[in-house]
C-alpha positions in Angstrom: -122.2 117.9 -65.0 -120.6 116.5 -61.8 -116.9 115.7 -61.8 -115.5 112.7 -60.0 -113.6 113.8 -56.9 -110.6 111.5 -57.1 -109.6 108.0 -56.5 -106.8 106.5 -54.5 -104.2 104.3 -56.1 -103.4 101.9 -53.3 -100.3 100.3 -54.7 -96.9 101.5 -53.5 -93.9 99.8 -55.1 -90.2 100.7 -54.9 -88.4 97.9 -56.6 -89.3 94.5 -58.0 -86.6 92.1 -59.0 -87.0 90.1 -62.2 -90.8 90.7 -62.3 -92.8 90.3 -65.4 -96.3 90.9 -64.1 -97.3 93.8 -61.9 -100.7 94.3 -60.2 -102.1 97.8 -59.8 -105.0 98.2 -57.4 -107.0 101.2 -56.3 -110.1 102.3 -54.3 -113.2 103.5 -56.0 -114.1 107.1 -55.7 -117.2 107.7 -53.4 -118.1 111.2 -54.3 -118.1 113.8 -57.2 -116.0 116.9 -57.1 -119.0 118.9 -55.7 -119.1 116.7 -52.7 -122.3 114.6 -53.6 -122.1 111.0 -53.2 -121.7 108.7 -56.2 -124.8 106.4 -56.0 -123.9 102.7 -55.5 -125.8 101.9 -58.7 -123.6 104.1 -60.8 -121.2 102.4 -63.2 -117.7 103.4 -62.8 -115.0 102.4 -65.2 -111.2 103.2 -65.0 -108.5 104.2 -67.5 -105.0 102.8 -66.8 -102.1 105.0 -67.8 -98.4 104.2 -67.9 -95.1 105.1 -69.4 -91.4 104.7 -69.1 -90.2 107.2 -66.3 -89.7 110.6 -67.7 -92.2 110.1 -70.6 -95.7 111.4 -70.8 -98.3 108.9 -69.5 -100.5 107.3 -72.2 -103.7 105.2 -71.9 -102.7 101.6 -71.6 -106.2 100.3 -71.1 -109.6 101.9 -70.9 -113.0 100.7 -69.7 -111.5 98.6 -66.8 -114.3 97.7 -64.5 -112.3 96.0 -61.8 -110.5 97.8 -59.0 -107.2 96.2 -60.2 -105.3 95.7 -63.4 -102.5 93.3 -64.2 -99.7 94.6 -66.5 -98.1 91.5 -68.0 -94.6 91.0 -69.4 -93.3 94.2 -68.0 -89.7 94.6 -69.3 -86.8 95.8 -67.2 -86.6 99.6 -66.4 -88.6 102.2 -64.4 -92.3 102.4 -65.4 -94.8 104.9 -63.9 -98.6 104.3 -63.7 -101.7 106.3 -62.9 -105.5 105.6 -63.0 -108.5 107.8 -63.7 -112.2 107.1 -63.1 -115.0 107.5 -65.7 -118.7 108.0 -64.9 -121.1 108.7 -67.8 -118.3 109.7 -70.1 -116.7 112.2 -67.6 -113.2 111.3 -66.7 -111.6 112.2 -63.3 -108.1 113.6 -62.9 -105.5 110.9 -62.8 -104.1 109.6 -59.5 -100.6 110.8 -58.6 -98.3 108.5 -60.5 -96.5 105.7 -59.0 -93.2 104.3 -60.4 -91.6 100.9 -60.0 -88.2 99.7 -61.1 -88.1 96.3 -62.6 -84.7 94.8 -62.6 -83.5 92.5 -65.3 -83.1 88.8 -64.4 -79.7 87.8 -63.1 -77.3 86.2 -65.5 -76.9 82.5 -65.9 -74.1 80.9 -63.8 -70.7 80.6 -65.3 -69.9 77.3 -67.0 -66.9 75.1 -67.5 -65.0 75.9 -64.3 -61.7 74.2 -64.3 -58.5 74.2 -62.3 -55.1 72.8 -62.3 -52.5 72.2 -59.7 -48.8 72.8 -60.1 -46.5 71.7 -57.3 -42.9 72.7 -57.4 -40.5 70.5 -55.7 -36.7 70.7 -55.3 -36.5 67.8 -57.9 -38.9 69.4 -60.4 -42.6 70.3 -61.0 -45.6 68.0 -60.9 -48.8 69.0 -62.6 -52.2 67.5 -61.8 -55.9 68.1 -62.2 -58.5 69.0 -59.6 -61.3 66.6 -58.8 -65.0 67.4 -58.6 -66.6 66.9 -55.1 
């Protein structure tokens, strides 16, 4: 049995603000662990792993045939991802994990801004309201 050498996860992310979709992409392996080339006619599929940072990676999707994968509706927090290649039922080692921090969306703008004006004169105070521009 030949083992798949490795594959390169080509995505490097450090922080994404308010993202909900992440695209992972990688390069296909070109050789087995014994150094022989993987024939171009060989079917390769991929397993995508992921987890919240600090937790063990689990399979999020298997049998991916493209060299990229979209993770939709990613919630705020730090997530880590890795990919492995599969040829004839033999799975490669996972790529080194990459982690991305997804920030929550910003809060809505404050509402109902008001102001008042108090002018103190020698003869007494006058109160008024502010005007909108």
